[in-house]
N, C-alpha and C positions, 0 to 999 in steps of 0.2 A: 570664634569657632572656625576651623579651617574648612575650606570648600572641598566638597567631594569631587574628585576628578571624573570627568565623563569622557567617553571616546571622542576622538576628533575625527572630522571628515576629511580635512585637508592634510595630506601627508607632510606638507611643509611645516605644519604646526605640531607634528607628532614629536614626542620626546625621542632623543637619540637612542637607537637600539643598542643593547648591550653587545659588545663585540664577541664573536664566537672564537673557538679555539682553532688555531691554524691547521691542526691535524684532522679536523672534522671532515672537510671536503674530500681529501684523498682517502680517508677511512671509508667514507660512503661509497666512493668509486670502487674501492677494493671489495666492499660488501656486495655491490651489484655484480662484479665480475665473478665472485665466488658463487652467488646464487645461480647465475646463468651456467657456469661450468658444472656445478653440482646437479643442475636439472638435466644436463646431458649425460650424466652418469647414472648407474643403477641405484635405486633407493632400497629395493627389497630383494631378498634372496628367493622368496616365494613368488612365482609369477601368477599364482591363482587368486591373488587378493588385490584390491584397489585398482582393478582394470589393468593389471600387469605393469609393475614398475621395475621389472628385473632386467630390462634391456639397456645396454650401453649405447650412447650416441643416437638414441631414437626416443626422444621424450614423448610420453603419452599425454592424455588430457590433463591430469592433475599436475604433471610437471610443467606443462605449457602454461598453466595458470600461475605458477610461481615465476615463470619467465616474464609474463605480462606485468606482474607486480614489480619485478625488478626493472623492467623497461620504464614503467611509470616513475620509479624512484630515480632512474637515470635522468629522465626529463627534468624532474624537480631539482636535481643536483646541478644540472647544466643551466637551469634558470637562476640558481643561486650564484654560480660562478662559472662562466663559460660562454659559449656562443648564443645561449638563450637568455642572457642576462636581462634583456629588455622585457622578456616575459616575467622575470622576477620582480620587476617594478610594479606589476599589476596583481600578482598573486603572492601569497605567503607560502613559499616553498618549504619552509621549516615545519609549519604545522601539517602540511600535506605529507611531508616525509616522515613525520612522527607517526601519523596514522598508518602509513604503508609499512614502516618498520615494525610496529607492534603487530599489525595484521600478519605480516610475513612470519614473525616469530611464533605467533599463535598457530598459524597455518602449519608450520613445520613441526611444532610440538605435537599437534594433533595427528599429523602424518606418522610420526614415530610411535605415538601411542597406538594408532590403528594397526600398524605393522606388528607391534608387540602383542596386541590382543589377538589379532587374527592368525598369527603364526607362532604363538607361544614363545615370546621373549624378544628382547632387544638384540639378541645375537643374530637375528635374521635381518637387521637393518644393514644395508650395504653402505660403503663410504660416501656415496653421493648424497644420501640423506643427511649425514652429519656435516658435509661440506656446505650444503645449502642452508642448514640451520646456523652455522657459524656466519655465513654471509648475511643472513637475515639479522642476526644479532649485531653485526657491524653497522648495518644500515640504521638500525634503531639507535645504537650508541651515537653515531655521527649526527643523527637528527637532534639529539639533546645537546649537542655541542655547538650547533649552528645558531646564529642570532635570529631572534624574532623580528619581524618587520611590521610596520603599520600598514594595514590594507587601505587601498584607495577606494573611493566610492565607485562601485562597479557600474552605476548608472551612467558615469561619464566615460566608461571604456568603450569607445566606438571603433569598430573595425569595418572594413569594406563589407558591403551587403553579401557578397558571394562567400566571404569567410564565415560570417555569422550563420548564413543558411547552411553551409557545409558543416559547421559545428553542430547545428541542430540535427541534421541528417545523420552525422556520425554517432551522436549520442543515442539516437533511436535505434540505429543498427547495432550498437553495442548492447543496448538493453535487450533487443531481440535475440542476439547470440547468447547472452548470459541466461535469459529465461529458457531458451530451447535446450541449452546444454545442461542446466540445472535440473530441469524436469525429466531429462533423459536418464538421470541417475536413479536406479531402482534400489541400490544397496544403501545402507545407513551411512557408512563412513564417507563414501564419495559425495553424497548429498550434503552432509554437514560441512565438508571441506569446501564445496562450491558456495555454500552460504557464507562461510568465513571469507572467502575470496571476494564475493560480491559486497559484503559489509566493509572490508578493508578498502576496496576501490571507491565505494561510495563515500566513506568517511574522508578519504584523501581529497576527493573532488570537492566536497563541501567545505572542509576546513581550509583548503588552499584558496578558496574563492572562485574556483573555476565554475562551479554550478551557479554562483551568483551572476557571473558574466553570461552564462547560457540562459539563465532566467530572464535577465534584462534583454538579451537578444531575442528571446521568445516573445517578450512583450512587444518588441518592435516589429516582429514578423509573426503575428498570431496565426494568420492563415497558414503559413508554412509549417508552424509548430503543430497545428491541428491536423493538417494533411499528413505530416510525417508520422504523427502518433497513430492515426488510423491506418496508414499504410503498413506500419510495423505490426499492428494488431491483425490486419488482413492477411499478412504474409505468414503469421505464426502457424496456421495449420500446415503450410507447405514445408515447415521445418520438422514435422513430427513423423514423417514417413508412414502415415496411416495408423499411428498409435492411437487407438480409440480410448485408452484409459486417460491419457493426458488431455485429450480433447473433451472428455466428459468432465474432467476437473475444470478446464477452461470455461466450459459452458456454465457450470455451477458458479464460477467466479463472476461471470457477467450477470447472471440472475441476482446473485447476492449484491453486486455493485449497484445494479439498477434499483433494487429495493432500498439499499442503504442511502442512495442519493435522494430518494423520496423522504426517508426519515431525516436526512440532513436538512430539509426544509423546516421540519417541525422542531428539531433539536438545535441544529447549527445556526439557523437564521432566526427563528422565532423564540428559541430558548425554552421550549416546552418539553418536559421529560416524559417520554412515552415508552412504557415497558411492555406494551401489548401489540406492537406494530406488526408482528408476524401475522396477525389475524387478517390484515388487509391483503397480504400476499396470498394467504389461504383462500380468501373469498374469491379472488380472481381465478385461482386454480380450480375451485369447485364449480364456478360458473362454466369454465371451459370444459370440465369433465362431464357435467350434467347435460350440456348441449352437444357433446361429441357423439360420434357414431358407435361408441363402445356398447357392447351387449349389456353392460351393467348400468348404462346411463338411464336416468329416471325421467327425463323430459323428452317428449316426442319431437319437439321442434328442433331442426338441425340447420341453423343459419350458416352462411359463409363465415370463415374464420375472422375476417376483418370486422364483421359485425360482432362476433363473439368477443374480440379484443375490446371493443368499445363498451359492450355490455358488462364485461368483467370489471373494467376500469370504473364504469359508472356505479356499479353495485358497491365496489370498494369505497368510492367517494361518498355514497349515501351513508354507508356504515360510519365513515369518518364524521359526517355531519351529525349522525344520530348520537355517537359517543361524545362528540365535541360539544354539542349544545348544552347538556347539563353539567358536564365535567369541567369545562373551561372556566367556570365561575370559581373554581378552586385553583390553586397553584402549588408549585414546589412539591414537597413530599406527598401531599394529598392527591395531586394530579397523577403522580407516579403510581400510587396505590390503586387509584381508580382505573387507569389504563391497564395495569397488570391484571386487574379483575376482568376487564373487557376481553383481554386475550384468552383468559381461561374460560370465560363464558362462551366465546366463539368455539373453542375446541370441544367443550362438552356439548354444545349445541350440535356440532357435526356428529358426535357420538349418538345423540338421541334422535336425530332425524332419520330413523331406520324403519318406520312403519309401525312400530310397537309403542314407542313413547311419544310419537309425533308423526307428521306426514313423512312418507318415504321419499326423501330427496337425496340423501347422501349414502345410503346403505349402512349407516352406523359405523361401527368400528372396522368393518370390512372395507370401507372406502369404495372407490370406483376404479377397478383395474381395467386393463385391456384398452386403454385409450389409444386410438390409432395415430400413426404419424400424420403430420400436416401435409397437405397438398395444395400449393398456391400456384395459380396460373400454369397448371400442368406440371409443376415441379414437385416431385415426391421427396420429402425430407428424410424418409427412411431408406432410400436407395443409395448405395455407394456410387461414387463417381471418380473418374480418373482424369486429371488435368495435368498436362505437361509431364506425364509419366508418374505422377504422385497420386496415390489413392486417398480420396477424401471420404471418410466414413459418415455414418449417420450423425454422429455427434459433431462432426465438422460442419455439416449442413446447418444444424441448429446453432452452432457457434456464429456463423455468418448472419443468421437471422437476429440473434441476440446482439450482435455488434451493431446492427442497424437500430435496434431498440435502445441500446445504451447511448448511441449517438443522439437520438431524439430526446432522451431523458436529460443528457448533459446540456443540450441546447436549451431545453425548457428551464433547467435550473439556472443557467448562466443569464438568460433573459430576465427571469424573475429576480435574480440577485441584483441586477443592475437597474431594476425598474423602481418606480415609486413604491410599489407594493413591497419589494425587497427591503428598501430603506425603512419602510414602516415596521417590518418584522424585526429588523436590527434595532430600531428604536425601542420596541417593546422588550426585546431581550436585554438591552442595556438598562433601561429604567422604565418600567411599565407606567408608573404614576406620572413621570415627566412626559412620556409620550401621550398619555391621555389628556394631560393639561394642555398640550400643544395641538390638540384637535385630532389626534390619530384615533381611528375607530378600532380600539383595542380588541373588543370581542369579535367583531367582524373579521379582522385580519387573522386572529387566532383560529377562527373557524375555517377560514380560507386555507390556512396552512395545513390543517388536518385534512381537508378535502383534497387539496392538490397532492399532498404527500401520499394519501391513500390511493388516489387515482393512478399515480405512477407505479405504486406497488401492485395494484390490481392488473395493470398491463403486463408486468413481468410475470405475474402468477398464471395468466392465460397461456403464455409460452411454456412455462415450467411444467404445466400439467401434461402437455404433449411430449415434451422432452423426457420427462420421467416415465411416462406411460401409465401412471397410476397416481391417485391421491388418497390420502388417509389422514385421520385426525392426528396421528402420532407424529406427522411431519411438522406440525406447527405448535411446538411446545415453547414454554417461556425461555428456555435456554437459547433458542434461535433469536428471539427478540434481544436478549442480552448480548449476543454476538454482534448483531446489527449495531447496537448502541456502542459496543466496544470498538467496532471498526471506525466509527465516526470520531470517537475520542482519541483513538490511536493515530488515525491519519491526520486529523485536524478539522475541528468543527467549522462549518461554513465554507469549506474549500471543495474543489472538484478533484484535483490531483490527489490530495490527501485522503479523501474518502475512497477513491479507487485503489490507492496504495494500501490503506488499512484493510479494505475488503479482500484484496488479493492475499495479503499476509495471513489473515485469519481463516481464509478458505483453503489456501494451498498448503500451508504448513501442517495442519492437522491431517490432511490426506497423505502427504508425503512422509510424515514422521509417525507412521503407524507402528513402527517398532518401539516408540515411546508411549504406547497406548495407555499405560497406567499412569503416566506422568504428564500427559498432554495438558490437562486442566491446571496442574501445578505450574507448568512452564508458562501457560497463558496468564495465570494470575501474577506470576513473577514479572512477566513482561509489562503488564499494566502498572504494577507498583513502581517499577523502574521508570516508566514513562511519566507517571505523575510526579515522581521525585525530581527527575532531571530535565524533562521537557514537557511540562504540563500543557503547552499550547498545541501539541501534536507533532507528528513527523513533518508535516507541511503546514505551517501556521499561516492563517490569513493575516494580512497586513495589520488590520485593526486589532486582532487579538494579540499579535506579536508586540505591538506598541503598548497595549494594556499591561502585558506581563513585564515589559521593559520598564514602564513607569512604576509598577509595583516594586520591582527590584531596586530602582533608584530611591523610592520613598523608604524602603526598608534600610538601605545603606545610610541614608541621612539620619533615620531614627537611631540606628546602631551607633553612628558617630556621635550624635548628641548624648546618648546614654554614656558613652565612654568619656566624653568631656566632663559631664556632670559628676561621674564617679571620680575622675581625677581631681576636680575641684574640691569635692568632699574629702578626699584623702589628704589634700593639703591642709 
C-alpha cells in the first residue's frame, strides 16, 4: 500500500513547484494598472447612487477600496518576482493573489449590477467600470498561471521586535478603519460591497500566510496585542461622529459577546450543550430592574450599582447551580432538551410573577420600563459629552462601560482556560469516562462550569437592563439562546477571538442587513451549513480542535486509499 503524502514543514523537503507561465507576471501587473486607472475614471453616469461614482480623476470610497485591493495585489506580485522577492520566500503570493483576483472580480461584478439596478440598465455604466473589471479579470487570470509554493513554518519567521509590533499595530488600525467605514454605510449596495472588500482582503491575508505570521508575532508579544486590540476598541466611538445608531449596535455586540463568552465555558470548554442560556442573562437584567429607581420597580431596596452587579451575577449563578444539579446527570441530547425547558420556564415565570398568578416581582408581560441611566462616581451615563470636538452620546458611554466588562470577562475566561480547572473541563469534553477514571471530579466541574458561565452572563444582564431602559419576558426567547450557541460554533469553540468574531457577525449583520428582512434567517442558516461543510472547527479554531480535525482528515484519507487498493486488487 502506498503511503499517504502529508504536508512537509521544511521547505527544503517540499516537492518542486510546477513552473508558471512566463506571461503570468506581466499580465498581473497590467491588471493592477488597469484597476488603478479605471478607479480614477467615472464608473456611473448617475451621480445619485453608490455615493456618487460619476466624477473623473476623483475616486470616492468604493473606488478607493478597489485601489486598495489592487495595491495588495501589486505587493504580492512583487513578492513573486521583483524587489520583494525575499517576502515571497515566506508567504505564498499565488494563493493570496488568487483570493484578491476573485474578490476584485466579484466586487466589480456587483458594482455593475448595482449601477444597473439602481439606474435602470447597464447603459448607465461608464467606461471606468468596465476598465476596472477587465483589470480584475487579468489579476485573477495571472494568479492561476503563477506557480504554487510550499509555505514555511511561520513560527520560525522571526523579524525585529519593532517590525512585529508595528505589524500588529497596523493590523488593528486597518480593522478599525474597515469597521468604521463599513458601519457608516446606510444603503444596501455600498454595505454589501464593503463586506466583499473585507472578505477578499481577509482571505488574501490568511491564504498567503501573512495572518499566520501576525498570529505568531502576537503570541510573542501578547501584551502588545492585547493593548492594541483594546486601544482600537476604545477609539471606535471617536470614528462615528456622534452616530448613536452604530454605537447602540456596538453596545449590543459587547453584551452579546460577554454572554457568549460565558456560554463558551459551558459549551466550548466543558462540552455541555445548553439551549436555555439566555435565561441567565435575563435573570441579571431583572435583578437590576427590580432594584433600580424605576417607578415600576417592585423592590424598595435601592443599593449602589456595584452591589447590584454582584447580586445579579450571584442570582444567575445560583440558578445555574439549581438547573445544573439535577440535569447534569444526563448528557447529550437529553441535556439539551432539559436546558431548553429551563429557558422556557424562566420566560413563563417572568410572565406569571405579576401579582395575579404569583408575587408581583416582574409586572408580568408588561415588564419593568423606565429604568434610569446609571450614575457611577458622579458620572451620568445618560448625558452626552464632547471630547476633542467629538460628541459622545449615551450609547457611547455605555459602550465604554461594557468594554471594561468584556475585558474582565475575557481575563476570567483566559485564566480559567489555562488553569487546572480548564484542563479538567477539556478532559471531560474529550472523554468523560476517561476523565473520571483519572480522578477528575466530573460532576463538580460540570456544576462549576454552569455556575461560572451563568455568573458572567448575569453581570452582562445588569448592564443591559440600564442600557435598554426596560426589561420584558419577550427579550429572552429561545431564538436568542440559539444565536448565542451559533456565535460559538461559527467563531470557534473554546477560543476568545473566535467567539468575539462570531458574536460580532451574528449581531451586526442582522442589524445592518434589514433590507433583507424576509431572508435574514435563510442567510443565517445557509452560513451555518457552509461553515459545517467547509470549516467545522470555526472561523478561528483552537489549536487542539484544529489538530483533531486534521487527524480525522488524515484517517479518512488513509481509509479511502485502503478501500481503493482493495477494490483494485479485487478487480484484478
